[in-house]
C-alpha positions in Angstrom: 1.4 -43.0 -8.0 1.5 -46.6 -6.7 -2.0 -46.3 -5.3 -5.0 -47.8 -7.0 -7.1 -44.9 -8.2 -10.2 -44.5 -10.3 -12.0 -41.4 -11.5 -15.7 -40.9 -11.8 -17.0 -38.2 -14.1 -20.6 -37.0 -13.7 -22.3 -36.8 -17.0 -24.6 -34.0 -16.0 -28.3 -33.6 -15.4 -30.9 -32.0 -17.7 -28.9 -28.8 -18.1 -31.9 -26.5 -18.5 -29.8 -23.3 -17.9 -27.7 -24.2 -20.9 -30.7 -24.7 -23.1 -31.0 -24.7 -26.2 -27.4 -26.0 -26.4 -28.6 -29.0 -24.3 -31.8 -29.6 -26.2 -30.2 -32.5 -28.1 -27.1 -33.2 -26.1 -25.8 -33.7 -22.5 -23.9 -30.8 -20.9 -20.5 -32.5 -21.2 -21.1 -33.0 -24.9 -21.5 -29.2 -25.5 -18.6 -28.0 -27.8 -16.1 -25.6 -26.4 -13.1 -23.8 -27.9 -14.2 -24.5 -31.4 -13.1 -28.2 -31.7 -13.4 -29.7 -28.2 -16.2 -31.0 -26.0 -16.6 -30.1 -22.3 -16.1 -33.8 -21.3 -12.6 -33.6 -22.9 -11.4 -31.4 -20.0 -11.8 -33.7 -17.0 -10.8 -36.8 -19.0 -7.6 -35.1 -20.2 -6.8 -33.9 -16.7 -7.1 -37.5 -15.5 -4.8 -38.8 -18.3 -2.3 -36.1 -17.7 -2.3 -37.0 -14.0 -1.8 -40.7 -14.8 -5.3 -41.7 -13.7 -6.3 -43.9 -16.6 -9.3 -45.8 -15.3 -12.1 -43.5 -15.8 -15.9 -44.0 -15.5 -18.4 -41.6 -17.1 -21.9 -41.7 -15.6 -24.6 -40.6 -18.1 -28.3 -40.2 -18.2 -29.8 -37.3 -20.1 -29.5 -36.8 -23.9 -26.4 -39.0 -23.9 -26.2 -40.3 -27.5 -23.8 -37.7 -28.8 -21.7 -37.9 -25.6 -21.4 -41.6 -26.0 -20.4 -41.3 -29.6 -17.8 -38.7 -28.9 -16.1 -40.5 -26.0 -16.1 -43.9 -27.8 -14.5 -42.4 -30.9 -12.0 -40.3 -29.0 -10.6 -42.2 -26.0 -9.5 -45.5 -27.3 -6.5 -47.0 -25.5 -4.5 -49.6 -27.3 -5.0 -53.3 -26.8 -2.0 -53.6 -24.4 -3.4 -51.0 -22.0 -5.6 -53.4 -20.1 -5.6 -51.1 -17.1 -6.5 -48.0 -19.1 -10.1 -47.1 -20.2 -12.9 -44.6 -20.3 -15.9 -46.7 -19.5 -19.4 -45.3 -19.9 -22.0 -46.3 -17.3 -25.5 -45.3 -18.5 -28.4 -45.1 -16.1 -30.3 -48.4 -16.2 -33.0 -50.3 -14.3 -31.8 -53.2 -12.2 -33.5 -55.5 -9.7 -32.3 -53.2 -6.9 -32.9 -49.9 -8.6 -35.9 -49.2 -10.8 -35.4 -45.4 -11.0 -33.0 -43.2 -12.8 -30.3 -41.3 -11.0 -31.8 -38.7 -8.6 -28.6 -36.8 -7.9 -24.8 -37.0 -8.1 -24.4 -39.1 -5.0 -27.3 -41.4 -6.1 -25.6 -41.9 -9.5 -22.4 -43.0 -7.8 -24.3 -45.2 -5.3 -26.1 -47.1 -8.1 -22.8 -47.7 -10.0 -20.5 -48.3 -7.1 -20.2 -52.0 -7.6 -18.6 -51.4 -11.0 -15.8 -49.2 -9.5 -15.2 -51.9 -6.9 -14.2 -54.3 -9.6 -10.9 -52.3 -9.8 -10.5 -52.5 -6.0 -9.5 -48.8 -5.7 -7.9 -47.2 -2.7 -9.1 -43.7 -3.8 -12.0 -42.5 -5.9 -11.8 -39.1 -7.6 -15.2 -37.6 -8.4 -15.3 -34.9 -11.1 -17.9 -32.8 -12.9 -18.2 -33.1 -16.7 -19.0 -29.4 -17.4 -16.1 -27.4 -16.0 -13.2 -25.6 -17.7 -9.9 -26.0 -15.8 -6.5 -27.6 -15.9 -5.4 -29.4 -12.7 -2.7 -32.0 -11.7 -4.6 -34.4 -9.5 -1.3 -35.8 -8.3 -0.9 -32.7 -6.1 -4.4 -33.1 -4.7 -3.8 -36.8 -3.9 -0.4 -36.1 -2.3 -1.9 -33.5 0.0 -4.9 -35.9 0.7 -2.4 -38.5 1.9 -0.2 -36.1 3.9 -3.3 -34.8 5.7 -4.5 -38.4 6.4 -7.8 -37.2 5.1 -10.9 -39.4 4.5 -12.2 -36.8 2.0 -10.5 -33.9 0.2 -12.5 -31.1 -1.5 -10.8 -28.8 -3.9 -11.7 -25.2 -3.2 -11.3 -22.0 -5.0 -10.6 -18.6 -3.3 -13.4 -16.2 -4.3 -14.2 -12.6 -3.3 -17.3 -11.8 -1.2 -19.2 -10.7 -4.3 -19.1 -14.3 -5.6 -19.1 -16.3 -2.3 -22.8 -15.7 -1.4 -24.1 -17.9 -4.2 -21.6 -20.8 -3.7 -20.9 -23.5 -1.2 -18.4 -22.0 1.2 -16.0 -23.9 3.5 -14.6 -22.9 6.9 -11.2 -24.5 7.6 -8.8 -24.7 10.5 -5.0 -24.2 10.5 -4.5 -27.8 9.4 -6.7 -27.4 6.3 -9.5 -29.5 7.9 -13.0 -28.3 7.0 -15.0 -27.6 10.1 -18.1 -26.0 8.6 -19.9 -25.7 5.4 -22.5 -23.2 4.2 -24.5 -23.5 1.0 -25.2 -20.1 -0.6 -24.8 -18.1 2.6 -25.4 -14.7 1.0 -23.0 -11.7 1.3 -24.1 -10.4 4.7 -22.3 -10.4 8.1 -22.9 -14.1 8.6 -20.3 -14.7 5.8 -17.5 -13.2 7.9 -17.0 -16.4 9.9 -16.1 -18.2 6.7 -13.2 -15.9 5.6 -10.1 -17.8 4.7 -7.7 -17.0 7.5 -4.5 -17.8 5.6 -5.0 -15.1 2.9 -4.2 -11.4 3.2 -7.1 -10.3 0.9 -10.6 -11.1 1.9 -11.3 -14.4 0.2 -13.6 -17.3 0.9 -13.1 -21.0 -0.1 -15.7 -22.2 -2.5 -16.2 -25.8 -3.3 -15.3 -26.7 -6.9 -17.3 -29.9 -6.9 -14.1 -32.0 -7.2 -13.6 -34.6 -4.5 -11.1 -37.3 -3.5 -12.6 -40.0 -1.3 -11.0 -42.9 0.5 -13.0 -45.8 -0.9 -14.1 -47.1 2.5 -15.3 -43.6 3.6 -17.3 -43.2 0.4 -18.9 -46.6 0.7 -20.0 -45.8 4.3 -21.4 -42.4 3.3 -23.4 -43.8 0.4 -25.2 -46.3 2.6 -27.7 -43.6 3.6 -30.0 -43.6 0.6 -31.4 -40.2 1.6 -28.2 -38.7 0.5 -28.9 -37.7 -3.1 -26.3 -35.0 -3.9 -22.6 -34.6 -2.9 -22.8 -30.9 -2.3 -26.1 -30.8 -0.5 -26.1 -34.1 1.4 -22.9 -36.1 1.4 -20.3 -33.4 2.1 -22.1 -31.6 5.0 -22.6 -34.9 6.7 -19.1 -36.1 6.0 -17.7 -33.1 7.8 -19.5 -34.2 11.0 -18.0 -37.7 11.0 -14.9 -37.8 8.9 -11.6 -36.0 8.4 -12.5 -33.7 5.5 -9.8 -31.4 4.2 -9.5 -28.6 1.7 -7.1 -28.4 -1.2 -6.8 -24.8 -2.3 -6.6 -24.4 -6.1 -5.7 -20.9 -7.3 -5.6 -21.6 -11.1 -8.2 -21.0 -13.7 -11.6 -22.7 -13.1 -14.9 -21.9 -14.8 -18.2 -23.7 -14.2 -20.0 -23.8 -17.6 -23.5 -23.8 -16.3 -25.3 -21.0 -18.1 -25.4 -19.5 -21.6 -23.7 -16.4 -20.3 -20.8 -18.3 -18.7 -20.4 -20.5 -21.8 -20.3 -17.4 -24.1 -17.8 -15.6 -21.8 -15.5 -18.6 -21.3 -15.3 -19.2 -25.1 -14.6 -15.6 -26.1 -12.0 -15.3 -23.3 -10.0 -17.9 -25.2 -9.4 -15.3 -28.0 -7.4 -13.0 -25.6 -3.7 -12.6 -26.5 -2.8 -14.2 -23.1 -5.9 -16.1 -22.0 -6.3 -17.3 -18.4 -7.0 -20.7 -19.8 -5.2 -21.9 -22.9 -5.4 -24.9 -25.1 -1.8 -24.3 -26.2 -0.1 -26.0 -23.2 1.9 -28.7 -24.8 3.0 -30.2 -21.5 -0.6 -30.9 -20.4 -2.7 -31.1 -23.6 -6.4 -31.4 -23.9 -7.3 -34.4 -26.0 -10.2 -34.6 -28.4 -11.4 -36.5 -31.4 -9.1 -36.7 -34.5 -11.2 -35.6 -37.5 -8.5 -35.5 -40.3 -10.1 -32.3 -41.7 -8.4 -30.1 -44.3 -6.8 -26.8 -43.4 -9.2 -23.8 -43.1 -9.3 -21.6 -46.2 -9.6 -17.8 -45.9 -10.7 -16.3 -49.2 -10.9 -12.8 -47.9 -11.6 -11.5 -44.4 -10.4 -9.2 -41.7 -9.9 -11.5 -38.8 -9.1 -10.0 -35.4 -9.0 -11.7 -31.9 -10.5 -14.9 -33.2 -10.0 -18.7 -33.1 -10.5 -20.4 -36.4 -10.5 -24.2 -36.3 -9.9 -26.7 -39.1 -12.0 -27.4 -42.1 -13.5 -23.9 -42.4 -14.1 -21.8 -45.5 -14.3 -18.1 -44.7 -15.1 -15.4 -47.3 -16.6 -12.8 -44.9 -15.9 -9.2 -44.5 -15.0 -9.2 -40.8 -14.6 -11.7 -37.9 -14.0 -9.9 -34.6 -13.6 -11.4 -31.1 -15.2 -14.7 -32.2 -14.7 -18.4 -32.4 -15.3 -20.3 -35.7 -15.9 -24.0 -35.1 -15.1 -27.0 -37.3 -16.3 -27.1 -41.0 -17.9 -23.6 -40.6 -18.7 -21.7 -43.8 -18.9 -17.9 -43.7 -20.2 -16.3 -46.9 -18.9 -13.2 -48.7 -19.4 -9.9 -47.0 -20.6 -11.4 -43.7 -19.7 -9.7 -40.4 -19.4 -11.7 -37.1 -18.7 -9.9 -33.8 -18.4 -11.3 -30.3 -20.0 -14.6 -31.4 -19.4 -18.4 -31.0 -20.0 -20.4 -34.1 -20.0 -24.2 -33.3 -19.6 -25.3 -37.0 -21.0 -28.4 -38.6 -20.9 -32.2 -38.4 -20.6 -32.6 -42.1 -20.1 -30.7 -45.4 -23.1 -29.9 -47.6 -23.3 -32.5 -50.4 -25.6 -30.3 -52.4 -24.8 -26.5 -52.2 -27.9 -25.7 -54.3 -30.6 -27.2 -52.3 -33.7 -25.4 -53.4 -35.7 -25.7 -50.2 -33.2 -24.2 -47.8 -30.0 -22.1 -47.7 -26.6 -23.9 -47.8 -25.1 -25.1 -44.5 -23.3 -22.2 -42.7 -23.6 -18.4 -42.7 -24.7 -16.8 -45.9 -23.5 -13.7 -47.7 -23.9 -10.1 -46.3 -25.1 -11.4 -42.9 -24.5 -9.4 -39.7 -24.2 -11.5 -36.5 -23.3 -10.1 -33.0 -23.4 -11.4 -29.5 -24.6 -14.8 -30.7 -24.0 -18.5 -30.3 -24.7 -20.4 -33.6 -25.1 -24.1 -32.8 -24.1 -26.9 -35.2 -25.5 -27.5 -38.7 -27.4 -24.2 -38.8 -28.4 -22.8 -42.2 -28.5 -19.0 -42.3 -29.6 -17.4 -45.6 -28.1 -14.4 -47.3 -28.7 -10.9 -45.8 -29.7 -12.0 -42.3 -29.4 -9.8 -39.3 -29.0 -11.6 -35.9 -28.4 -9.8 -32.6 -30.1 -9.9 -29.1 -30.9 -6.2 -29.3 -34.4 -5.3 -28.3 -35.2 -8.8 -27.1 -36.1 -9.7 -23.5 -34.0 -12.3 -21.7 -35.5 -15.8 -21.6 -37.3 -15.2 -24.9 -37.7 -18.6 -26.6 -39.0 -19.3 -30.1 -38.5 -22.1 -32.6 -35.7 -20.1 -34.4 -33.8 -18.6 -31.4 -33.5 -18.1 -27.7 -32.2 -15.1 -25.7 -30.4 -15.8 -22.4 -28.0 -13.7 -20.4 -27.9 -11.1 -23.2 -26.9 -13.6 -25.8 -29.0 -14.8 -28.8 -28.7 -18.6 -29.5 -29.6 -20.2 -32.8 -30.4 -23.9 -32.0 -28.9 -26.9 -33.7 -30.2 -27.7 -37.3 -32.2 -24.4 -37.4 -32.9 -22.9 -40.9 -33.0 -19.1 -41.1 -34.5 -17.9 -44.4 -32.7 -15.2 -46.4 -33.3 -11.6 -45.4 -34.5 -12.5 -41.8 -34.0 -9.9 -39.1 -33.9 -11.4 -35.6 
């Protein structure tokens, strides 16, 4: 594309619905697929779409996110017009407060984007799982002579009631917007007319703005969020169009959606795959050794690099980098995020070795990084109420989560 385009990726808010995975990290820094981070998805989509000037806006728990991005996305010295630039929230003479929403974050950093004199600004979320060619979106944006284009996903009535739903005319122009309209008769007016099945166009939170239009919309400082404030008001005054995307898209906003999206990657033919060599997802190069399987029945699982597995059975699970699974251990329907390092001393007297000990049974669980689980532990969400939170675990959406750096003594039953 000959146009001057920059991308802006939102680094996420507090991420309380993904707690305790977001206790020590921002949502885009949460691991996914065993070896990636969520932020790798939008950045890779930009690179694959030849959008190579990318700004990442960060605020909450951003240290690990900064470290990952800085060590991963380093363009060579001759790529002056290619970068992933981190813009952290800061106090300035004109703004003493932190970001108060997505639109407010873009407003407070807008001058940095303007250094590149962009024609278009693509605004993305940092916590979604999808693969998209933004070239197609931008081509339709130009053909429609739109000021704003919103990517939309056709969804059934059962899902539409809790999302932002668009009503479009025959030219794809958005003429109305309803935020969480419910599933009653009032939703009928928003049915997508061009589809045979009953479908409704839900906003994916991915926007293409003409720079001038975005600058004008951000002048009103009462507009804090794109979905709640900017888009409804843009529809009234600008030509706002819909780009219908019918590929895989998952908003990783809760523990349940995170667990489901990860385990879906183990399907024989998953809806989203990291094996597309034409549009790869990039991540940090770690130069780890191959995984070693001493003895284990492994079925429908992803095992990443640097692991040592001696378990009895791994079923429908993901084993993250540097994970250690002890002899006789059973893992079912679980996501193990692995470790940031190998244990230097495997005989530490005060705590079990890093990883999962011998003869453990773990089901419907998420084991965060650097967890030490002693021999003979039993970990499932059975018999525990949702939203139970203790120092050692949390239960959300029917999944038990062991927080990062937790130590579970041998013989513990959770």
